[in-house]
C-alpha positions in Angstrom: -12.5 7.5 -16.8 -10.4 4.4 -17.1 -8.4 3.6 -20.2 -9.3 0.1 -21.4 -6.6 -1.7 -23.4 -6.9 -5.2 -25.0 -3.6 -6.3 -26.5 -2.6 -9.9 -26.0 -0.8 -12.8 -27.5 -1.8 -16.4 -26.5 0.7 -19.0 -25.4 0.5 -21.7 -22.7 2.0 -21.1 -19.2 1.7 -23.1 -16.1 4.1 -22.0 -13.4 6.1 -19.1 -12.0 8.8 -16.5 -12.6 8.9 -13.2 -10.7 5.1 -13.3 -10.3 3.0 -11.2 -8.1 -0.3 -9.3 -8.0 1.2 -6.0 -7.1 4.2 -4.1 -8.6 5.5 -0.6 -7.7 7.8 1.2 -10.1 9.5 4.6 -10.5 10.1 5.2 -14.2 13.4 6.8 -15.2 13.7 9.8 -17.5 15.9 9.0 -20.5 17.7 11.6 -22.7 16.3 12.5 -26.1 19.1 12.5 -28.6 18.0 15.9 -29.9 15.3 18.4 -29.1 11.9 16.9 -30.1 13.4 13.6 -31.2 11.7 10.9 -29.1 14.5 8.4 -29.0 13.6 7.7 -25.3 10.3 6.2 -26.5 8.3 4.0 -26.9 8.1 2.9 -23.3 6.2 -0.3 -22.6 5.0 -2.6 -19.9 5.0 -6.2 -20.9 2.6 -8.3 -18.7 2.3 -12.0 -18.7 -0.5 -14.1 -17.1 -0.5 -17.7 -15.9 -3.3 -20.2 -15.4 -5.9 -17.6 -14.5 -7.0 -14.7 -16.6 -6.1 -11.3 -15.2 -7.5 -7.8 -15.2 -4.5 -5.5 -14.7 -4.9 -1.9 -13.6 -2.0 0.5 -14.1 -2.4 3.6 -11.9 -0.7 6.6 -10.4 -2.1 6.5 -6.8 -0.8 10.0 -6.0 -2.1 11.6 -9.2 -5.9 11.6 -9.1 -6.0 13.2 -12.5 -4.5 10.2 -14.2 -7.2 7.8 -15.5 -6.1 4.2 -14.7 -5.1 2.0 -17.6 -7.0 -1.3 -17.6 -6.0 -4.3 -19.7 -7.6 -7.7 -19.7 -5.2 -10.7 -20.2 -6.5 -14.1 -21.0 -5.1 -17.0 -19.2 -1.6 -18.0 -20.3 -1.2 -14.9 -22.4 0.9 -11.7 -22.6 -0.1 -8.1 -23.1 2.0 -5.1 -24.2 0.9 -1.7 -22.9 2.4 1.3 -24.6 2.8 4.1 -22.0 4.3 6.7 -24.4 1.2 8.9 -24.5 1.5 9.4 -20.8 5.3 9.7 -20.6 5.2 13.2 -19.1 3.0 11.9 -16.3 5.2 8.9 -15.4 8.8 9.7 -16.2 10.8 11.3 -13.3 12.4 14.2 -15.1 12.7 16.6 -12.2 15.6 16.2 -9.8 15.3 17.1 -6.1 11.5 17.4 -6.4 8.7 15.3 -4.9 6.2 14.5 -7.7 3.2 12.3 -8.0 4.6 9.7 -10.5 4.8 6.4 -8.7 3.3 3.6 -10.8 1.3 0.8 -9.2 0.4 -2.3 -11.2 -2.4 -4.3 -9.6 -3.7 -7.6 -11.0 -6.6 -9.8 -10.1 -4.3 -12.8 -10.6 -0.6 -13.5 -10.5 1.4 -12.0 -13.4 5.0 -11.1 -14.3 5.9 -7.6 -15.5 8.8 -5.7 -16.9 9.3 -2.1 -18.2 11.1 -1.6 -21.4 12.5 1.6 -23.0 12.4 0.6 -26.7 13.8 3.7 -28.3 12.6 4.5 -31.9 16.2 4.2 -33.1 16.9 1.1 -31.1 20.0 3.0 -30.0 19.4 3.5 -26.2 17.1 0.7 -25.0 16.9 -1.2 -21.7 14.5 -3.4 -19.8 13.7 -3.2 -16.1 12.5 -6.5 -14.6 9.8 -5.6 -12.0 10.3 -7.7 -8.9 6.9 -7.4 -7.1 7.3 -7.6 -3.3 10.9 -8.6 -3.7 11.5 -5.0 -4.9 10.1 -3.4 -1.7 12.2 -2.8 1.3 13.6 -0.3 3.9 17.2 -0.3 3.0 19.0 -0.1 -0.4 22.6 0.3 -1.4 23.3 1.3 -5.0 25.9 -0.8 -6.8 27.6 0.7 -9.9 30.8 0.3 -11.8 33.5 3.0 -11.4 35.4 2.8 -14.6 33.1 3.6 -17.5 31.8 7.2 -18.0 28.6 8.7 -19.2 28.9 10.0 -22.8 28.9 13.7 -22.0 30.4 14.8 -25.4 27.5 13.8 -27.6 24.9 13.9 -24.9 25.6 16.7 -22.3 22.4 16.1 -20.3 22.9 12.3 -19.8 23.5 11.3 -16.1 23.4 8.4 -13.6 20.2 8.6 -11.5 18.1 6.9 -8.9 14.3 7.1 -8.6 12.3 6.3 -5.4 8.6 5.4 -5.1 6.7 5.3 -1.8 4.1 2.6 -1.2 2.6 4.1 2.0 1.7 7.6 3.4 4.2 9.3 5.7 7.2 7.5 4.4 10.4 9.2 5.7 13.5 8.4 3.5 17.1 9.2 4.4 19.5 9.4 1.5 23.3 9.3 2.0 25.0 9.9 -1.4 28.4 8.5 -1.9 29.1 11.1 -4.6 27.8 14.7 -5.2 24.3 14.8 -6.5 22.6 17.8 -8.1 22.4 20.4 -5.3 23.4 17.7 -2.7 27.0 17.2 -1.4 28.6 13.8 -1.0 28.5 12.1 2.3 25.8 14.3 3.9 22.6 12.5 4.6 19.3 14.3 3.7 15.7 13.4 4.5 12.6 13.6 2.3 9.0 12.6 3.1 6.7 11.0 0.6 3.1 9.9 0.6 1.8 6.8 -1.2 2.5 7.0 -4.9 4.9 9.9 -4.7 8.4 9.7 -6.1 11.7 11.4 -5.7 14.6 11.5 -8.1 18.2 12.8 -8.2 21.2 12.5 -10.5 24.9 12.4 -10.1 26.5 15.8 -10.5 29.6 14.4 -12.3 29.6 11.7 -15.0 33.1 10.2 -15.1 33.4 6.7 -13.9 34.8 7.6 -10.5 31.7 9.7 -9.9 29.1 7.1 -10.3 26.7 6.6 -7.4 28.1 3.3 -6.1 27.7 3.0 -2.3 24.9 5.5 -2.0 22.6 4.4 0.8 18.8 4.8 0.9 16.8 3.9 4.1 13.2 4.4 4.9 10.7 3.8 7.7 8.2 2.2 5.3 8.7 0.0 2.1 9.8 1.8 -1.0 10.9 0.8 -4.5 14.1 2.0 -6.2 15.2 2.3 -9.8 18.8 2.9 -10.8 20.0 4.1 -14.3 23.2 5.1 -16.1 22.0 6.8 -19.2 24.2 6.5 -22.3 27.0 4.6 -20.5 30.1 4.1 -22.5 31.8 0.7 -22.0 35.0 -0.4 -23.8 34.3 1.2 -27.2 32.5 4.1 -29.0 29.0 3.0 -28.1 26.8 4.7 -25.5 23.8 2.8 -24.2 21.2 2.9 -21.3 22.0 0.6 -18.4 19.7 0.1 -15.4 17.4 -2.0 -13.3 14.9 -2.0 -10.5 17.2 -2.9 -7.6 16.5 -5.1 -4.6 16.7 -4.3 -0.8 19.5 -5.5 1.3 17.1 -7.8 3.2 17.1 -10.2 0.2 20.8 -10.0 -0.7 22.7 -13.3 -0.8 26.0 -15.0 -0.3 26.3 -17.3 -3.4 26.0 -16.2 -7.0 26.8 -17.3 -10.6 27.5 -14.7 -13.3 27.6 -15.7 -17.0 29.6 -13.5 -19.3 27.9 -12.0 -22.3 29.4 -10.6 -25.4 30.9 -7.2 -24.6 34.0 -6.5 -26.6 36.6 -6.6 -23.9 35.0 -7.6 -20.6 31.9 -7.8 -18.5 31.8 -6.3 -15.0 30.4 -7.7 -11.8 30.1 -5.2 -9.0 29.9 -6.9 -5.6 28.6 -4.6 -2.8 28.7 -5.3 1.0 25.9 -4.9 3.5 28.1 -5.3 6.6 31.7 -4.6 7.5 34.4 -7.2 7.1 32.8 -9.0 4.2 35.1 -11.5 2.5 34.7 -12.2 -1.2 35.7 -15.6 -2.6 35.9 -16.3 -6.3 35.7 -19.5 -8.4 36.1 -21.9 -5.4 39.1 -20.2 -3.9 39.4 -20.3 -0.1 41.5 -17.2 -0.2 39.5 -13.9 -0.1 39.9 -11.9 -3.3 38.8 -8.8 -1.3 37.5 -7.8 2.1 35.1 -4.9 2.0 33.0 -2.9 4.4 29.4 -1.7 4.4 28.7 0.3 1.2 32.0 -0.6 -0.4 32.2 -2.6 -3.6 34.6 -5.0 -5.3 34.6 -4.5 -9.0 35.5 -7.6 -11.0 36.4 -7.6 -14.7 34.9 -10.8 -16.1 36.7 -12.2 -19.1 36.1 -15.9 -18.4 32.9 -17.7 -19.3 31.5 -17.6 -15.7 32.1 -16.2 -12.3 31.2 -18.3 -9.2 31.1 -16.1 -6.1 30.6 -16.7 -2.4 30.8 -14.2 0.5 31.1 -14.3 4.3 28.1 -11.9 4.6 25.3 -11.0 2.4 26.2 -9.0 -0.7 24.5 -7.8 -4.0 25.9 -8.5 -7.4 25.2 -6.0 -10.2 26.2 -7.3 -13.7 27.2 -5.2 -16.8 27.1 -7.1 -20.0 26.0 -6.7 -23.6 26.9 -7.3 -27.2 29.9 -5.7 -28.8 30.2 -2.3 -27.1 26.5 -1.9 -26.4 25.8 -2.4 -22.7 23.0 -3.3 -20.3 22.9 -4.0 -16.6 20.9 -6.1 -14.2 20.8 -7.3 -10.6 21.9 -11.0 -10.4 19.7 -13.2 -8.2 21.4 -15.2 -5.6 21.7 -18.9 -6.7 20.6 -20.5 -3.4 16.9 -20.5 -2.4 15.8 -18.6 -5.6 14.8 -19.4 -9.1 11.8 -20.4 -11.1 10.6 -23.4 -13.0 8.7 -21.4 -15.6 9.8 -18.2 -17.2 8.3 -16.3 -20.2 10.2 -13.5 -22.0 9.5 -11.4 -25.1 12.1 -10.7 -27.8 11.8 -7.0 -28.7 13.9 -6.7 -31.8 15.1 -9.0 -34.6 18.7 -8.8 -33.5 20.9 -11.0 -31.3 19.0 -12.9 -28.7 21.1 -14.6 -26.0 19.8 -16.4 -22.9 21.9 -17.2 -19.8 20.6 -20.1 -17.7 22.0 -21.4 -14.4 20.6 -24.4 -12.6 21.7 -27.2 -10.3 23.5 -30.2 -11.6 21.0 -32.8 -12.6 18.3 -30.4 -13.9 19.9 -29.6 -17.3 18.1 -32.4 -19.2 14.6 -31.3 -18.3 14.1 -28.0 -20.2 11.5 -27.3 -22.7 11.2 -24.1 -24.8 7.6 -23.5 -26.1 7.0 -27.2 -25.4 10.1 -28.5 -27.3 12.8 -30.5 -25.5 15.1 -30.1 -28.5 15.8 -26.4 -28.2 17.8 -26.5 -25.0 19.3 -29.9 -24.1 21.7 -31.3 -21.5 24.4 -31.0 -24.1 24.1 -27.2 -24.1 25.2 -27.0 -20.4 28.7 -26.8 -18.9 29.9 -27.0 -15.3 30.2 -23.6 -13.5 34.0 -23.4 -12.8 34.7 -23.4 -9.0 31.3 -24.6 -7.9 32.5 -28.1 -7.3 30.1 -29.5 -9.8 27.1 -28.1 -8.0 25.9 -25.8 -10.8 25.8 -25.9 -14.6 25.2 -23.1 -17.0 24.0 -22.5 -20.6 24.6 -19.5 -22.8 22.8 -19.9 -26.0 21.9 -17.8 -29.1 18.1 -18.0 -29.6 17.9 -16.1 -32.9 16.1 -18.9 -34.7 14.0 -20.0 -31.7 12.4 -16.7 -30.4 9.9 -14.8 -32.6 10.0 -11.1 -32.2 7.1 -9.7 -30.2 5.9 -13.2 -29.1 6.5 -14.5 -25.6 8.9 -17.5 -25.4 8.3 -19.9 -22.5 11.1 -21.8 -20.7 10.2 -24.7 -18.4 12.2 -27.1 -16.3 10.2 -29.9 -14.9 13.0 -31.1 -12.5 14.0 -27.9 -10.6 14.5 -24.2 -10.4 16.7 -22.1 -12.7 17.8 -18.5 -13.1 17.4 -16.9 -16.6 18.9 -13.8 -18.0 18.2 -12.4 -21.5 20.1 -10.0 -23.7 18.6 -8.7 -27.0 20.0 -6.3 -29.6 23.3 -4.9 -30.9 24.2 -7.3 -33.7 27.5 -6.7 -35.4 25.8 -5.1 -38.3 23.3 -2.8 -36.6 25.1 -1.5 -33.6 21.8 -0.7 -31.9 21.5 -0.8 -28.1 21.3 -3.8 -25.9 18.5 -4.8 -23.5 19.5 -7.0 -20.5 17.6 -8.4 -17.5 17.0 -11.3 -15.2 13.5 -12.8 -15.2 13.4 -15.6 -12.6 12.3 -15.2 -9.0 14.7 -13.2 -6.8 13.6 -14.6 -3.5 10.9 -17.2 -3.0 10.9 -16.8 0.8 11.3 -13.5 2.7 9.6 -11.1 4.9 6.9 -8.5 3.9 8.7 -5.6 5.6 12.3 -5.4 6.9 11.6 -2.5 9.3 8.6 -1.5 11.4 8.0 1.1 14.1 5.9 0.8 17.2 5.2 2.7 20.4 6.3 1.2 23.8 4.1 -1.9 24.7 2.6 -1.9 21.2 2.9 -4.7 18.7 4.2 -5.1 15.2 2.8 -7.8 12.9 5.7 -9.8 11.5 5.1 -11.6 8.3 7.3 -14.2 6.5 6.3 -16.1 3.4 7.5 -18.8 1.1 8.3 -21.6 3.6 6.8 -24.7 5.2 8.5 -23.9 8.5 9.7 -20.8 10.3 12.0 -20.2 13.2 12.3 -16.6 14.7 14.9 -15.4 17.1 15.3 -13.9 19.6 12.0 -15.1 21.1 11.7 -12.2 23.5 8.6 -10.2 22.8 7.2 -12.7 20.3 3.8 -14.3 20.5 5.3 -17.4 18.9 8.7 -18.1 17.4 7.7 -20.9 15.0 4.9 -19.5 12.8 5.0 -17.3 9.7 3.3 -14.3 11.3 4.0 -13.8 15.0 3.3 -10.5 16.9 6.4 -8.8 18.2 6.1 -6.6 21.3 9.8 -5.8 22.3 10.5 -3.3 25.0 13.5 -1.9 23.1 14.4 -1.8 19.4 15.1 -5.4 18.4 16.4 -7.1 15.2 14.5 -10.3 14.6 15.9 -13.1 12.4 13.7 -15.7 10.7 15.1 -18.9 9.3 12.7 -20.1 6.5 12.7 -23.7 5.2 11.0 -24.2 1.8 9.2 -27.2 0.5 12.4 -28.0 -1.6 14.5 -28.2 1.6 16.2 -24.8 0.9 17.0 -22.9 4.1 17.1 -19.1 3.9 17.0 -16.2 6.4 15.6 -12.7 6.5 15.6 -9.9 9.1 13.1 -7.5 10.5 14.0 -4.6 12.7 11.3 -3.5 15.1 12.0 0.1 16.2 10.5 1.1 19.5 9.9 4.8 19.4 9.8 6.9 22.6 8.4 10.0 20.9 5.1 8.4 19.9 2.3 10.8 19.0 -1.4 10.0 19.0 -2.7 8.3 15.8 -6.2 7.9 14.6 -7.8 4.7 16.0 -7.1 2.1 13.3 -10.0 0.1 11.8 -8.2 -3.3 12.0 -7.3 -3.8 15.7 -10.7 -4.2 17.4 -11.9 -6.7 20.0 -14.8 -8.6 18.5 -17.5 -9.9 20.9 -19.8 -11.8 18.5 -22.0 -13.8 20.8 -23.1 -14.6 24.4 -20.1 -15.2 26.7 -17.5 -13.4 24.5 -15.3 -11.1 26.6 -11.7 -10.0 27.4 -10.7 -10.3 31.1 -8.0 -8.1 32.6 -8.0 -9.4 36.2 -9.1 -7.9 39.5 -8.4 -4.2 38.9 -10.0 -2.3 41.8 -10.2 1.5 41.8 -10.5 2.7 45.4 -11.5 6.1 46.9 -13.5 8.8 45.2 -11.8 9.4 41.8 -12.2 7.3 38.6 -12.4 7.7 34.9 -13.3 4.8 32.5 -13.3 5.2 28.7 -14.0 2.9 25.7 -14.9 3.2 22.0 -17.3 0.8 20.5 -19.7 -0.2 17.7 -22.8 -2.1 18.7 -23.9 -4.3 15.8 -26.9 -6.2 17.2 -30.2 -5.1 18.7 -30.7 -5.2 22.5 -33.7 -5.7 24.7 -34.8 -4.4 28.1 -34.2 -0.7 27.6 -31.2 1.7 27.5 -29.4 0.1 30.4 -29.1 -3.2 28.5 -27.0 -2.1 25.5 -24.2 -4.2 26.8 -21.3 -4.1 29.3 -18.4 -2.3 27.8 -16.2 -2.3 30.9 -17.5 -4.1 34.0 -16.3 -4.7 37.5 -19.5 -5.9 39.1 -22.0 -8.8 39.4 -25.0 -6.9 40.7 -26.0 -3.3 41.3 -25.0 -3.7 44.9 -21.3 -4.3 44.2 -20.4 -2.0 41.3 -16.9 -0.8 41.5 -17.4 0.7 38.0 -19.7 -0.2 35.1 -19.5 1.6 31.7 -22.2 0.9 29.1 -23.2 2.5 25.8 -26.0 4.5 27.4 -25.0 4.8 31.1 -22.4 4.9 33.8 -23.0 3.1 37.1 -21.2 2.9 40.5 -21.8 1.6 44.0 -20.4 3.6 46.9 -20.5 3.5 50.7 -23.7 5.7 50.2 -25.5 3.4 47.7 -26.0 2.8 44.0 -25.9 5.6 41.4 -26.5 5.6 37.7 -26.1 8.4 35.1 -28.3 7.4 32.1 -28.1 9.2 28.8 -31.3 11.0 27.6 -30.9 9.4 24.1 -29.8 5.9 23.0 -27.1 4.9 20.6 -27.7 3.7 17.0 -26.6 0.4 15.8 -23.6 0.0 13.5 -22.1 3.3 14.5 -18.9 4.0 16.4 -18.9 6.1 19.6 -16.6 7.1 22.4 -18.0 6.9 25.9 -16.6 7.9 29.3 -17.6 8.0 32.9 -16.1 10.0 35.7 -16.7 10.2 39.5 -15.1 12.8 41.7 -16.8 12.1 45.1 -19.6 14.5 44.4 -20.9 13.9 40.9 -21.2 10.9 38.5 -20.9 12.0 34.9 -21.6 10.2 31.6 -20.1 11.4 28.3 -20.7 10.3 24.7 -18.4 11.6 22.0 -17.1 14.1 24.5 -20.6 15.5 25.2 -21.7 15.5 28.8 -25.1 13.8 28.4 -26.0 13.2 32.1 -24.6 14.0 35.5 -26.1 13.0 38.9 -25.1 13.8 42.5 -23.2 10.9 44.1 -21.1 10.6 47.2 -19.1 8.1 49.1 -16.1 5.9 48.5 -16.2 3.4 45.6 -17.2 -0.2 46.5 -14.4 -2.7 46.5 -15.0 -6.2 45.3 -13.0 -9.3 44.3 -14.5 -9.5 40.8 -12.5 -9.6 37.6 -12.7 -6.6 35.3 -14.3 -7.7 32.0 -14.6 -6.0 28.7 -17.8 -7.1 26.9 -19.7 -8.8 29.7 -20.0 -8.9 33.6 -18.1 -11.5 35.5 -21.3 -13.3 36.4 -23.3 -12.7 33.2 -27.0 -12.5 32.7 -27.6 -12.9 29.0 -29.2 -9.5 28.4 -26.1 -7.5 29.3 -23.8 -9.1 26.7 -22.3 -6.5 24.4 -22.4 -7.6 20.8 -20.0 -5.8 18.4 -16.6 -4.2 18.5 -14.7 -2.6 21.4 -11.3 -0.7 21.5 -9.3 1.9 23.4 -10.3 0.8 26.9 -8.7 3.0 29.5 -9.2 2.9 33.3 -7.8 5.7 35.5 -7.8 6.5 39.2 -8.0 10.2 38.5 -10.9 12.4 37.2 -10.3 13.4 33.6 -11.9 16.7 32.6 -14.1 17.1 29.6 -11.2 18.7 27.8 -9.0 15.8 28.7 -11.5 13.3 27.4 -12.1 15.1 24.1 -8.3 15.4 23.4 -7.8 11.7 22.8 -11.3 10.2 22.3 -10.7 9.5 18.6 -7.0 8.7 18.7 -4.6 6.4 20.5 -3.3 7.5 23.8 0.3 8.9 23.7 2.9 7.9 26.3 0.7 5.4 28.1 3.5 4.2 30.5 3.8 7.7 31.9 0.2 9.0 31.9 -0.6 10.1 35.5 -3.3 8.0 37.1 -3.6 5.5 34.2 -4.1 2.0 35.5 -4.8 0.0 32.3 -4.9 0.7 28.6 -6.0 -1.8 26.0 -6.0 -1.4 22.2 -6.6 -4.8 20.7 -3.8 -5.4 18.3 -2.5 -7.5 21.2 -3.6 -8.4 24.7 -0.9 -6.4 26.5 -1.8 -3.7 29.0 0.0 -0.8 27.3 0.1 1.1 30.6 2.8 -1.4 31.5 1.4 -3.4 34.4 1.4 -7.0 33.1 -0.9 -8.2 35.9 -3.6 -6.7 33.8 -2.8 -8.1 30.4 -6.0 -9.5 28.8 -7.3 -13.0 28.3 -10.0 -13.9 25.8 -13.1 -16.1 26.5 -16.2 -17.3 24.7 -15.3 -16.6 21.1 -13.9 -13.1 21.6 -10.9 -12.3 19.3 -8.6 -9.4 18.6 -7.2 -7.7 15.4 -10.6 -7.5 13.9 -11.8 -5.0 11.3 -14.6 -2.7 12.6 -16.6 -2.3 9.4 -18.0 1.1 10.5 -15.0 2.6 12.3 -15.7 6.2 11.3 -16.8 8.0 14.5 -20.3 9.6 14.7 -20.4 13.4 15.2 -23.0 13.6 17.9 -23.9 12.3 21.3 -26.9 10.3 20.0 -29.7 10.3 17.4 -32.8 12.5 17.4 -34.0 11.1 14.0 -33.8 14.3 12.0 -35.7 14.2 8.6 -35.5 17.2 6.3 -38.2 16.0 3.8 -38.0 14.9 0.2 -36.0 16.6 -2.5 -38.1 18.9 -4.8 -37.5 20.7 -8.1 -38.9 23.7 -9.9 -38.7 25.2 -13.4 -38.4 29.0 -13.1 -36.4 32.0 -14.2 -37.3 33.9 -11.0 -37.0 33.1 -7.3 -39.3 30.4 -6.0 -40.6 29.8 -2.5 -41.0 26.4 -0.9 -42.3 25.3 2.5 -39.6 22.9 4.0 -41.0 20.1 6.1 -38.7 18.9 8.8 -39.3 16.5 11.7 -37.4 14.8 14.5 -37.6 13.6 18.1 -35.6 16.4 19.5 -36.6 19.8 21.1 -34.8 22.3 18.8 -34.4 22.8 15.1 -31.7 24.6 13.1 -31.6 25.0 9.4 -28.7 26.1 7.2 -28.2 28.3 5.1 -30.3 30.5 7.4 -30.1 33.5 5.1 -32.5 31.9 2.6 -35.2 31.1 5.2 -37.9 33.1 6.9 -37.0 31.4 10.2 -34.2 28.9 10.6 -35.2 27.7 14.0 -38.5 26.1 13.3 -39.4 22.7 11.8 -41.2 24.1 8.7 -39.6 27.3 7.4 -40.2 28.9 4.0 -37.2 28.8 1.7 -36.8 31.4 -1.1 -34.2 30.4 -3.6 -33.0 31.5 -7.1 -30.6 28.5 -7.7 -30.4 24.9 -6.6 -29.7 24.8 -2.9 -29.1 22.0 -0.3 -30.5 22.7 3.1 -29.3 21.0 6.3 -31.5 20.3 9.3 -30.0 19.7 12.7 -32.4 18.4 15.3 -31.1 18.6 18.9 -32.3 16.9 22.1 -31.3 17.1 25.7 -27.6 17.3 26.7 -26.2 17.3 23.1 -28.2 14.5 21.4 -28.3 15.5 17.8 -28.8 14.3 14.2 -28.5 15.9 10.8 -30.4 15.4 7.5 -30.5 17.4 4.3 -32.9 18.2 1.4 -32.3 19.7 -2.0 -34.5 22.3 -3.6 -33.6 22.3 -7.3 -34.3 25.4 -9.5 -34.0 24.7 -13.2 -34.1 27.6 -15.6 -36.8 27.6 -18.3 -35.5 26.7 -21.7 -35.0 29.4 -24.3 -36.5 28.0 -27.5 -35.8 29.4 -31.0 -37.9 28.4 -34.0 -38.9 29.7 -37.5 -40.9 32.8 -38.0 -44.3 32.4 -39.7 -43.9 31.1 -43.2 -46.0 30.7 -46.4 -45.4 28.0 -48.9 -47.3 26.3 -51.8 -49.7 23.4 -51.4 -48.5 19.9 -52.2 -45.0 20.7 -50.9 -43.1 20.2 -47.7 -41.4 22.5 -45.2 -38.6 21.6 -42.8 -39.3 23.0 -39.4 -36.5 23.7 -36.8 -36.3 24.6 -33.1 -33.4 24.6 -30.7 -32.5 25.3 -27.0 -34.6 22.6 -25.3 -34.2 19.0 -24.1 -37.6 17.8 -25.4 -40.0 19.1 -28.1 -43.7 18.7 -28.8 -45.1 20.2 -32.1 -48.9 20.7 -32.5 -50.9 19.8 -34.4 -49.1 16.6 -34.3 -50.9 15.1 -37.3 -49.3 17.7 -39.7 -45.6 16.9 -39.0 -43.4 13.8 -39.6 -42.4 13.5 -35.9 -43.9 15.9 -33.3 -41.2 14.9 -30.7 -38.0 16.0 -32.5 -36.4 19.5 -33.0 -36.7 19.4 -36.8 -39.8 17.6 -38.2 -41.1 18.0 -41.8 -44.4 19.7 -42.2 -46.6 18.4 -45.1 
């Protein structure tokens, strides 16, 4: 059952931070200070709603035994969910092992979320800002400092670690560690496979500063989320503290950043990591590169000034270590251009030092309110960012008197966007740990996935968001280059770039790699790429595709959704190259196959019709001697036929004839249309009738192949790409895309369920019916005859019987009936008893569900187990 949690604090919110409706997270495992001492707990999710109330569900999609946690958050409120009771189910404590611990937060309305390790001693805390879709990607490079070690003297099991969570099934991940991991050498890539909700974790083998995991690369074929930690990291001093964050994919790295120094004793650190070779790093407005680094390399900058202004020639990430005294925390720094929020809410965890770090554009600094007050942060609190040429200003402010512990504090700027970091803890008197994170939006415009895989002549759905205009390049293979969501059908692996312009005039870019695989294997026919023919005149036309000679195969899958009139031949034209029966080159319908040859017109009609709202595969073949019709791989009818196929100058249509009478319009969904000039055997047809067709460009005899995620002929001949008419459309969801299991219906009915009360075997006369010719009941061992309509069943326990009614040439249907046998209750009551008049006696019985005492007038309640007799 679901766990329902109501825990919220009310405050007004109106806008956005890192808000989303879906968040993936892989929770780290943190060291206990001593055996049985839970200094790695509590662990919390802090969730904040906006103008709409939200029902938030926290689940482990790969762990069906985990009951989802549900919390309801009122509009403009925050909720804290304590996950400590389920720590063993969510923390990734096993290295080199695939486990079912990926966390998915789903909300009915936009929220923000972060994960916090509180620690009972407040000595090893950290917060992890969850970044929603900005956290998901196909390539990650870990950034970490290389000077400070893990405290291995006091805490021998503490390590640096990464945790990966898969968001889709069949996710293949390649990990190239820069340093030795547990049981994995440095520099040697290894591959793991995860399904949706599964996680994988590993740790650095060594724990000195030089052995941190900086430069380790993680790539995947589907979006994943990555968490990075350095447990009990020692900065400049005796302290040891947890540092970590949910990191971001390379697709949303940037080239301009501002870092604000915190209050570490000696210095902060900014680790700048390159995505591409020959990346130049420029600091504080200098035109001379401070460093030139290659892919996976980092430039580690010791920050002693108030700020660092950084630009780069290519995209980089910036990972910041800061804190208070010698207690350290770490966070990914958002790029300063094209990011930020106008509304951020954060919660102060502990009544110790609370510092905020704010960066915004010059001109915005006078428009802040904190919990509605304009006096808390004013323009006077801001200074120019050195080296930025006056473009940016920053504020570092102690908020001890302005932020109440446990209550969300709301920061708003009415003029423009800002980035906000927060550090909490480690006062000079307590020396507890430090929490640090950034809470503004990391990328307001991007792409949903940075890598996709397709088969040759297939299509990938590209999706960009956050802009008012989009420009994709190169244009080759794109359905459009100036919309948010074009279809990409490249012939070779192609890197597409999209330039996104936001409403504020910000221009940003993202990349999507579309990988064209030459080793495609058949996949189950998707439910979301069907041709829809909703009304009269709807069709897809693929040109004048003649099949000459005496060999042909035509296939299609379909779901007819509307009744038809005129008999079995009028269930609609699935694939038609004809106008009249006298000129049929080929015609495939749900209940028939038809051709015209030099010797006349021939039709193979199925002995049973289809049912509406069910999905079937049908095929027709002709070999010069016989015309055959198959449904779901079952040969339903074959007729003698001879002669060469009639040739015409009529377009091949999918859904309706070229010259359509109204009664032959197909209404419903069509997919996987294949036309061949060879005769496919029954085994050939059955092999791919429920899947996509592999290697379509090299299939012998294949003339056209259409699956309707696009209009391309996936066989490769572009002369037969499709065009749509009359309201037909592609990429539709077939609501009943599960294939039926028989060639057609024979209306099996196994009778109504019955029940008996008995402690011994009972006999019951089953009553089956149907429109077929043969009957088969299972389990046969409990019947006097399993092959008649009305056998006698003898059962000792509740049993479900299945009836299969079969008709000619494979037409079947199945129904079931349950014969329930319930044991008689065993009732225990008092022995005969004597008692004096004018007194009462308490009676008692047990072992039954209901009771009835007689005579009823002598007891207080005749329908309960223990009435009083008077």
